[in-house]
N, C-alpha and C positions, 0 to 999 in steps of 0.2 A: 530591511530586517536591521536589528537590532542586535544588541551582545552583552551581556552581563557576563561579566571571569573573574575568578579570583583562582588560588594556586589549585585548587583541587577540581572543580568546574567550569564548564561554559555553560549558560541557554543563548540559543541562539531565537529572536522570536519577530512576530513582525507584529507588530502597536498598532496595524491598522484594524488589526482582528482582535486582536487581545490584550483587554483594559483588567483581566483581571491580573493577583501577581505573578510577576512573570517566575520569581525565583523558589513559586511552590503550583504553579502551573503540570508538572509532571508527577505530582505526588494524586495517587487516591485519595489519601485521608485529606488534604483540603478540599477537593472535590464534595466528598461526603459530606463532612464539615458545615460546606455551606451549602448543601441540600439541593447540589446541581448533576447529580450523578443520576443518569435516565437509561441506563441499562445498562448491560456487561454482556459479552459473549467469552470464551474458550473457547483456547486455538494450543500453542505451546504454551500461553500462561492464560493472565485475564486482559482482554478488551476492555476498558473502562469508556462508555458512551457518558460525554458530560454537556449541558446545558452551557452557550457561550452566551454571551449577547447578542451576537451577532450569526451564530449558525451554528449549528451541533457541532462537537467535535467527536475524534475519537483518539484514545490516549492507549497508548503498546509501550511496553517495556521490553525491548531486545531480548530474546532468548536461544540462545541454540535447539538445533533439532536436532534427531540421529542417535546415533550413540553413544557419539563422545557429550550429545549435550545431557546424557545422561549423569556427565561424570563431571560437565562443569556449564552451568545451567543458564549462567548468565555473564558473562567475565570474555573478555577478548583481548586479546595483544597489543598494549598503545604504543602506536609507532606519530602521533601528532596530531593536535585537535581534528585537523582537517581532512584527517583519515581515518574520523572513525564513523560507523554505519549513520548511526542520527545525524551529521551535520550532509552526509554525501546525501541520504535520499530527501533530506527538505529541499540542495539546493537543486537533487536531480528535479524534482515536484517541479522545482518554479521552471528548470531549464523546460520542461514539457506545459507548461502553460502557458510559458512565452510562444512555444509552437500550434500553440491552439490546439492541445490535444484534453481529451475530459481526464484530466485525473483531482485526487482531493487536493485544497490549497493547505501548504503546509503551514502551520502555525508559530510549533515552537520544538526547540528539539535542544537536549539535552547531553551530555557526553561528560562522568563522574568518574575524574581517575583513581585509580585503588591500586597504588606504587607500581607494578608494570601494567597495568591492567583499566580496563574502563567498563565500565555500565554505561547504556544508554537510552532513551527514552524518546519518545514521537506524539509529537500530539497536533492531529491535521484535521481536515473538513471529513465529518458522517456523509457521507451523500444521500439526502432525502429521498424517503420515499422509493428505495431502488434496493433491490434482488438479485442474487450474482445468482447466473446460467445454470449452476447444479440447482437451487429450490425451483427456479422458473421451466427446468426443463423435467422434473418431477412432474409436473402440472401440465404442461401443454407443449407440442410444438412451437419453434419460432417462424414466421414468415421469412420469403427470397429476398425479402427489401430490408428484413431485420441483421439476416447474417450478411448481408451487404454492409450495412451501417458498422458492424462489429469489424469487416476487414477494412473500411475507408480507417477509421480507427486506429488499426493497427498500422496500415500504411504510413499514415501523419505518424507514427511514434519512431518508426524506422524511418522515414525523412528526419528525423530530428538527431536521425544514430543512437537510440536509444535499444540498449539490448536488454530486452526483460528477460532473465537469466529462469524465470518462473511462471514463463506465459499460461495457464489454463483456466481452466473453465468455471475455478470458484475466482480467480481475478479477473475476473469479468461481467460487472454489472450492468443492469437496466431497471433507468428509474420510468415513474409514472407518466414523464410524458417521454417517452420510448427515447430518449439518448443514452447512446452507450458509453461506462465508466470502465477505465483498466487502472485498478489499484495494488501494490505489496510492490515497493519497485526496492526490498531490502536488497543489499546485496547483485541488485542494476547498476549499470553504469555506460557509459557513453563509448560507443566503439568506432575506428572506421570500417572502411570497405563495405561490403556487402555480404561475405559467405555465410555470415553467421545469421541471417535473417529468416533463411530458411529453415534453421534448427528450432528459430522459436517457430516457426508455426505449426515443425512437428513435434515439436513436443505439447502445441496446446493439441493438435489431431488425437496424441494419444489419452488424450488427460477428458477428450468427447467420447472414447473406445473405451477407457475405462470405468469412465460414468455410466455406460450402456451396460457392461457385466454388471458394475456393481450396487446400481440405483435402477438401472431398469429405465432411463431418459430419454424423453424420444426426443430420437435424433440419427440421422442415419447420414451413411458413406456420402451419398448420390446431394447431401444438403454441404459437405464440404467445400464445390465448388462455387457455393454461391458467395461462401466468404472471400474465398481464395482470389 
């Protein structure tokens, strides 16, 4: 990891992946000018998909959710560069990769200081030819073997002592080679002990049940045992 620093911002980046300007890599306008934008997705904000030389990437600006997010959209209290959400997620993804968990490669992270607050961005790998479980289960059921693969990936994450505080079926992907990926580690962290791991799984199960009611996905509770 390399670092570019000045008084108001820090950019952390992997120069083995990023050959474009690290100073501008977290600016959507830069990629638009370079004609490298290959798509976008709407969530709390816009995630921009860009074509790098070595892989496609997703550029995300950190935004708040919930009622407070309507008042303060993208500013966070600054308590140190290494406590920023972008740096924390960048480092956590590298920790998970070293542990053998299928997660996106972090490419660059930026934090920009604004007096007492900061704003943040993350550029990470866009998993090729992958869909989330919601999209897949709207079309078809999954096999017992695939649920077992999902369970194994979660167990690897837990073996690395990573608490995914928003583990749901939008954040689990399957690619065209039937590899399972876990994404979106904002606000997640390493945590000692084992008591919290069951809470991760219970949250995931609730998301299956929610999407059965909301989108009529192809899932029934008896399939949960294969994942667990």
